[in-house]
C-alpha positions in Angstrom: 0.4 -0.4 17.9 3.7 0.6 16.3 4.0 3.5 14.0 4.9 1.1 11.2 1.4 -0.4 11.4 -0.4 2.8 12.0 0.8 5.2 9.2 -0.3 5.8 5.6 1.5 7.4 2.6 -0.3 9.8 0.3 0.5 12.6 -2.1 0.5 15.9 -0.3 -2.3 18.5 -0.6 -2.1 22.3 -0.8 -2.8 22.5 3.0 0.2 20.3 4.0 2.9 22.9 3.7 3.2 23.8 7.4 3.5 20.1 8.3 6.1 19.4 5.6 8.1 22.3 6.7 7.8 21.1 10.3 9.2 17.7 9.3 12.2 19.4 7.6 12.8 21.8 10.6 12.7 18.9 13.1 15.1 16.9 10.9 17.5 19.8 10.9 17.2 20.7 14.5 17.0 17.1 15.8 14.1 18.0 18.0 10.6 19.5 18.0 10.6 23.2 17.0 7.9 25.8 16.2 7.9 27.3 12.7 6.0 29.8 10.7 5.6 29.7 6.9 7.2 32.5 4.9 5.7 34.2 1.9 8.4 32.7 -0.3 7.8 29.2 1.1 4.1 29.6 0.4 4.7 30.8 -3.1 7.2 27.9 -3.8 4.7 25.4 -2.4 1.9 26.7 -4.7 4.3 26.3 -7.6 5.2 22.8 -6.6 1.5 21.8 -6.2 0.8 23.2 -9.7 3.8 21.5 -11.4 2.7 18.6 -13.5 4.6 15.4 -12.7 6.0 16.7 -9.4 4.7 14.9 -6.3 5.4 15.5 -2.7 4.7 12.3 -0.7 3.8 12.4 2.9 3.5 9.8 5.6 0.9 10.4 8.3 0.0 8.9 11.6 -3.6 9.9 12.2 -3.6 13.6 11.2 0.1 14.2 11.9 2.6 14.2 9.1 5.8 12.4 10.1 7.7 11.8 6.8 8.1 13.3 3.3 9.9 12.9 0.0 9.6 14.8 -3.3 9.7 13.1 -6.7 9.7 14.6 -10.2 9.0 12.6 -13.4 11.2 13.9 -16.2 10.3 13.1 -19.8 13.1 11.7 -21.8 13.8 11.0 -25.5 16.3 8.2 -24.6 15.4 4.8 -23.2 12.6 4.4 -25.7 11.1 7.7 -24.4 10.6 6.2 -20.9 10.7 9.0 -18.3 13.1 9.1 -15.3 12.0 9.9 -11.7 14.3 12.0 -9.5 13.8 11.7 -5.8 14.8 14.4 -3.4 14.5 15.3 0.3 13.6 11.9 1.9 13.0 12.9 5.5 11.3 11.4 8.5 10.8 13.2 11.8 13.5 12.1 14.3 11.0 10.6 16.7 9.6 8.2 14.0 12.8 7.0 12.3 13.6 3.3 11.9 9.9 2.3 11.9 9.4 1.7 8.2 8.1 5.1 7.2 10.9 6.1 4.7 10.7 2.6 3.3 6.9 2.9 2.7 7.3 6.4 1.1 10.0 5.1 -1.3 8.0 2.0 -2.1 5.1 4.2 -3.0 7.4 6.3 -5.2 8.6 3.1 -6.9 5.0 1.8 -7.5 4.0 5.2 -9.0 7.1 5.3 -11.1 6.5 1.8 -12.5 2.8 2.7 -13.2 4.0 5.8 -15.1 6.3 3.7 -17.3 9.5 5.1 -16.0 12.8 3.5 -17.0 14.6 4.4 -13.7 14.5 6.2 -10.4 17.4 8.3 -9.5 18.1 9.3 -5.9 21.2 11.2 -4.7 22.3 10.9 -1.1 25.0 12.9 0.6 28.1 11.0 1.6 27.4 11.8 5.2 24.5 9.5 5.1 26.7 6.4 4.5 26.8 5.7 8.3 23.3 6.8 9.5 21.3 4.1 7.8 20.0 6.0 4.8 22.3 4.3 2.3 21.4 0.9 3.8 17.7 1.8 3.3 18.3 2.7 -0.3 20.2 -0.5 -1.1 17.6 -2.6 0.7 15.0 -1.2 -1.8 17.1 -2.2 -4.8 18.9 1.1 -5.4 22.6 0.7 -6.4 25.5 3.1 -5.9 26.6 2.8 -9.5 27.2 6.4 -10.5 29.5 9.2 -9.4 27.4 12.3 -8.6 28.3 15.9 -9.1 26.8 19.1 -7.8 27.4 22.7 -8.3 25.7 25.1 -6.0 24.8 28.3 -7.9 24.0 30.4 -4.8 26.4 29.1 -2.2 25.6 26.1 0.0 21.9 25.3 0.1 19.8 26.9 2.7 18.2 24.2 4.8 14.8 24.8 6.3 15.5 27.0 9.2 13.4 26.7 12.2 11.6 30.0 12.5 10.4 30.4 16.0 6.8 31.4 16.2 6.1 34.5 18.2 
């Protein structure tokens, strides 16, 4: 059985933090690493789980999380008051890439956004992903590269999830 036929996508629970951080750490390192959860990460996760209209989606194979994405529904007074969904941090563990997992996560986001009456879904992707398949994935799901994106980091370049070696 392939991963594509054996995984499911759901909204994350409070107890999924360690596994979500593991996915991000393995994405960054390109390999399996051991991590520990910091107090700041735990506090941020509690805040995320309590934030209305913010969903962290996870893909799991059995009881192992292998992919994640975060979506935030933003109310809007334009577009006949239809909200917009912003998608961030679409990541699949390196071992499980190119097996339909990111596609399934994004399809779930799109279904949920449609059900919520959203006008559009916005997803930013760094230019470096133009050649690694990410942009191809997004266009295959109907996303269009139609806008110029701008960013301004307020605290220097973003700190990526750092693999914190467990003792």
